N, C-alpha and C positions, 0 to 999 in steps of 0.2 A: 503381853503389853496392856497396860492400865487404860482403863474408860478416859483418866484424864488424857493420856498421850492421843487415842484417836479421836477424842472430840476436838484438840487442840490442831492438830493434824489435817482434820476435817475442814474446820474455821481456815487454815491459812491456806487449803488449798482452793477450797472456793473463794474467797477473795483474791487469789490469783488468777483462776482461771475465767471467772465472768468478768473479765476486761476490768479488772483492780476493783469489782464492787463499785462502780461507780455509777451506774443507774438505780433507781429506786429498788426496783424486780430485786436488785441483787444485795443491796446494801441493806435494807430493813429487814431481811430473814438473817441475814449475816448478824446483825447488832442484837437482834433478838436471840438468836443462838448464842451469842456472847455473854449478854445477860445472864442467861438459863447457866451456863456454863462457869463462870464467874461466881455468881451467887451459890450454886453446890458446890465448889470446891470451896468457898469459903468458908462454908458451914460445915465442910466437912471432918476439919480439926480445928480441936478445940484448942483456948491456951493463946495468947499473944504475946509479943516481944516486943520488947524497945522501940527496937530499930522497924517493929511492924506497924506500930502506934504512930510512929514520926510519920512514916511516908504516909500512913492513910489520913492524918491530920492535914496533912500538907496537901492530899487530894481533895479531901472534904472543903478544905480552904477555898481549892482553886474553884471544884462546882460550886459552891456558893457565891462565888465572886460574879461567876457566870450568870448565876441566878437572879443577883441584883439587878443586871443590866434588864432583866424582867418583870421586874416590880414595878407597877403604875405608879407612879410621882405625879403632883401638881404641876400643870405648863409653870408657874412661877417658879419653880424647884428645878424642873429642866433649863429654864433659862440661866439660874443660877449655877447650878452644877455644870454644865455644858450647854452654852450658848450657841455653838455652832448646832448643835443637835437641834434647836429650836429652829433655826434658820433652816436646815434641810427638812425637816418634818413639813414647815410650810408648803415649800416647793414638792414634795414628795406622799406625803401622806394626804389622802384626801379625808375632806372635812376636820384635819387636824387645826386651822385657823378659826373654826369657830368651838373648838372642843373646849369646855367648860372643866371638865371631868380629867381623871388621871391619865398618865400616859406613861410608856415605860422609856429607857431610855435608850435604847436599838433601835434603831434607825427602821427596822426592818424585824419585829419581833419573832413572827413566824420562822426565818432563818436562823435566828438566834435559838429560839428553841429546838429545832433539829441539831445545831450546836450543842447545845446544853445536853440533849437527851444522848449524843453520841459521846462528850467528853463524861459523864454517868457512867455510859455503858463499860466504857474503855477503863475506868476506874476500878470498878467492879472487877471487870476481867482481871485487871493485873494483881489486884490484892487476892483475887480467888487463886489464882494461877502461883503467886510467890508465895502463898501458905500451904500450898497442898503437893507443889512437885517434889518428886523424890528425885536424887540421883540418876538412877536407872531410868525415872519418865526421861528426864533433860536428854542421857544419852540416845532414848529411842527419837524423841522430838530431833533431836539432830541427825539422825539416822534418816527420820523423813524427810526432812527437809532437805537434805542433800541429792534423795530420789526425785522429787519435787522439782529441786532445780533443774536436774538433768531434762526430765521432760520438758520442762520449760524452753531449757535452752535448743534442745533438739527441735522443738515447735519452733523457735525463734529463726534457728539456722536454716531451717527446709521455707518455711514461710521466705524468709529473705533471698533466697533463690529460687521460689516459685510464686512471686509475690505479683498478683492478678488484682491488689486493690481491695482482697476482702478478708478480714479475719478469721480464720476458722473454714475459711471456704465462701460463708455465704453472708458475713457481716459487715456492710461498708460503713467505715469510720469517716466522719466530715473531716478529719485530716489524716487523709490515706498516706501520702507520703512520709508521717511520722511513726506510723504505727511498726512495733515490732512485737512479734509472739502475741500472748492473748492481748497484751496492751495497747491500748488506741497511742497513746502517747511512748515512744521510745524511753524519754527520760525515766518515765516511771517505770518499765520494765528494769532499767539501770539501776533506780532506785531498790529496787525489790531484790535483784540480785545484790546490791551492797549489803543487803544484811543479810541475806542466805549464804552467800560464799563465805565472809569471815565463820560464821558457823560451821559451816563444814571445813574450812580448815581446823576449828579449835578440836573439831572431832579426827582428823586425821593426825594433831598432834596428840590427842590423848590415846588414841591406837599405837602412835609409834612409841609413846612413853611406856607404855601397858606392855606392847608387844615384844620391846625389846630390852626391859626389866631383868627378865631370865634368861637373857642370852649370855651365854660366855663371854670375856675378853678373846680379841682378836677378829679382825678384819673378815676372815673366812667362815666363823662361825654366824657373823652379822651375814653376809650374804645367803649362809644357808638358810637364814630365818625367812628370808623374802620367798623360798619356796617352800614356806610352811601354808596349814590351812591360813592359819590367825594373820598372817601377811596378805593373802589372797584379797581378804575384803579393806584391809588399808590400802592396797592398790588400786582398790576399785574406787575407792572414797578419794585417791588422789586423783583418778580420772575424770569423777565426778567436778571437783575444783577447777581442773582444767577446762572442762568444758563450758562449765559456767564462766569462767574469766573469758573464754573465747567469745562465747553469744554477748558477754556484756560490753568489750570493746568493740565488737560487729555493728552493735547500734549506731555506733560512733558519735556518743552522746559525749560531749565535753567535760559535763559535772560528772557524767558516769565513769570515765577513763580516769579522771584525776582521784573520784573516790577510790577506783580499784588502787591505783599506786597508792594512795594511803593508805589501804586496808593490807596492802603486803606489807609495808613497812613496818606499821603497827605488829602486824603480827610476827613479820623477823625480829622487831626490836624485842618481844617478849620472848621469842624464842632462844635468841642471843643469851637473854638473860636468867631463863629459867628452866630450860632443858636442862637436866641434869649432867650428861654427860658430851662428850666433845663430838662422837659419834652421832648420837640425837639431834643437837643443832648442824650437825654438818649435812644431814640427812633431810632435816624439814628446811631449813635456809635453803641448800641447794634447790629443792623441790619447788620453792616458791619463786627463786629467780628464773626455775625452769619455765613456771608457768608465766611468767610477765613476759617472757623473751618468745616462747611460742604464741601467745595471746595475740603480743604485737606484731609478731615477724607474719603469723596467717593472716591476719587482718591486711597487714601494709605498712610500714613503717614511712612511706613515701603519704600514703594516704591520711596518717593521724596526723603528720605535720601537717599534712594542707589545711587539714580540719581546723588546727591551730592557728595555723595562720592564714588563715581564710578570712573574708569579710564577716565584721559582725564580733570577731574573737575580740576586738580591743575595747570596745563597749558590753562586751559578755552577749550579744545578740540583742541590744536595744535596750537592755535589763537598767541600766544607768539612767534612764529615764524614769521609768516604772517606778523606779527605788526612791528617785529624787520626788515621785509626787507622793509615794506613801510616805515618804518622811514629812512631807507639809501637810498630808491629811493626817498624821499622827499629831501633829504641831498645833491642830484645830480641833482636836478631840485628846487635850490630854489626859482628862481625869478618869471620864468612864468609855474610851472609845466608842466609835460606831454602833459596837454591839457584835459579838463573836458570830462570824460566816455572812457577815454584812458587807463584806469589799468590793462584790461585783454591786454593790446598789450605791455604793459610796461614789463609786467612781465615775457612775454617771454625770455627776455633779463636778467632780476634781480631778477628772483625768486632763492632762493637757497635752502627753506624746501622742501622736499616731491619731487622732482622734477620727480622721475622716478612714482610716484602714481599718483600725479595729478596738473592739473593748476589752480592757482588759478586768478578767473577772477575778485573777490572781494577782500576785505584786511578785511572784518568781521570786521571793524570800519569805519564808513562812514565819521569821523572825521578825523582819519588820511588818509584815503584814498582820502578825499578832499585837504590835506595838500598836497597830493603828486601829483595829478592830476591838482590842481590851483595853487598852490606856492603863495608866495607874491601877486602877482596879483590876484587871485581872491580871497583868505580868507582873507586879509583885508575888503575887501568890505561885504562878507560874516559877520564877524565880525560885524559891520557897521549894517547890517542888523538885525542880535539878538540885539543889544544895541537899535535899534530903535523901535524896536518888544517889548522889556521890557517897554520902556519909555512906549510906548504906552498903553500896558495893565494896566501899574501904574495909569495912567491918566484914564482911561475909569473904572478902580474900584474907585477913586476918585468918579466919575460923577453918582454912581448908589447906591441905596439903601440897606442895607445889607438884607431887609425884602422882595426885589423884588425877582420874579423868574429870573431874568436877572440876578442877581450876581451870582446864583447858576449854571446858565447855562455858564456861562464863569466859573467859577471853575471849573466844570466840563470839558470845554474844556482845561483850561490851564493844569488843572490834566493829562487829555490826553496827552498834548505835552511834560509835564516832562518826563511822563512814557515810551513814547517812543525815548525820546531823551537818556533817560537810557539805554535800549536795543542794541541803533544805538553803543553803545561803544563797544558789541561784537556781532554784528549784520549787516546787513543791508536790512531790511525789507523797507526803505523808498525808495528804488530803485525799489520796485515794483510801478510801475505806479499808480495801483490803491491805496494803500496806501498811495502813494505820494499827489493823489488828494484828498482822506481823511484828509489827516493833513492838507492841504490848508483850507478845511472847518473849522479842528477846528482852526487853526490860526485866521480866519475870522471871526466867532464869538466870539475868542479872544478880539479883536481889532474893532468893529465893531462900528457905531458910535451911542451912547445914547441918546435918547430923554427925559431922566429923568431931567439931569443937577444937579442934587443933591449932596453934599458931606455928608458923614457919618459922624455926630457928638459924637455918642452914642450908645450905645445898648439898645434896650428898656428893661423895667423892665420885669421883670418876674413874672408870676400869682402867 
């Protein structure tokens, strides 16, 4: 196992076990280590490809756009570019009304500086891992994530059964009732699992495809394979997937359960289309259905139904009001936004729902929050990054064989990305630094350079 795998798994483990690395004592070393790993891996391999350059250019443009929010401009320019920023700064920034010098477009420059640093570090980590990871590296990472997923799942299940209001038995979170496993918020635990579980499913599919490739035709031979040493690890991976799905369902996170359903459906769709033989399709598809039924049955179909039928489901836990405020906030700062990582400061002035009960520092929709914080200045480069990523992934899939383990690990990574992207519509799991680093690992696996260089022409014949 290479040092790249060890470093990547250490980053992922630290981010998960330290409460999502939400506190400065956790995310500062996490980002420092991520920058070191990303820079080292980027310099490790020489030469660039067109797809890498395109993604790098899009990321550089995004980071530069955030940096522009911190460039001091004259007060008259602020009034011309973003009149509402001038209004807020007169109420929020001490001494601003008398300021005759330049001031950044961000309403809270220190917060945006932190956001800029995080964006830069994550970009370096993505480009470095995407450039240096090998096929064997991704297999080891997927195996390591499955093991870590089991650890987190067991921790969450045991903690739920023996809950005393403290994480790890000593840490008392502010919202103790919503905690699960090492995460203060159960939705963030569910978000981590939504990324890890599809990667483990992809590894499971890769092992089934590889393990049964040499099996002779006939159900008797296939059943005999299950008693082999190669099948033992495959069964263990299947058990890990089941345990992770159960833990995710036990969180009772509505966005998490919907994301799990979407992940299983997407995985099943790829299996139905791409597994080479009917026996493989039957094994994997049947197992995915089994996972869904066991996870839901163990948790309780009645409890799940009650969770979705309960108060707050119609307006998604009051999120419609928050989203309305965020949409209006974005309309007031259309060009440059309020500044990356400044949503909590902006809602001091623009929040209209439940002001007497709570202050919303997150929009519970990362897309709307980015629109409010970044405006057109940041959102346009962000859209270009998404397009560059999608184009790069498309190119990578054309380079690998459907029979290879690499193909199924990539499928798992892409499925995890889609699952967390769905959850971000109503939550903010990716604002947890630990989850964000893991998300970047999945991005890197999906877009990493392939050494196969082969195109998929047709499916192999069935046995």
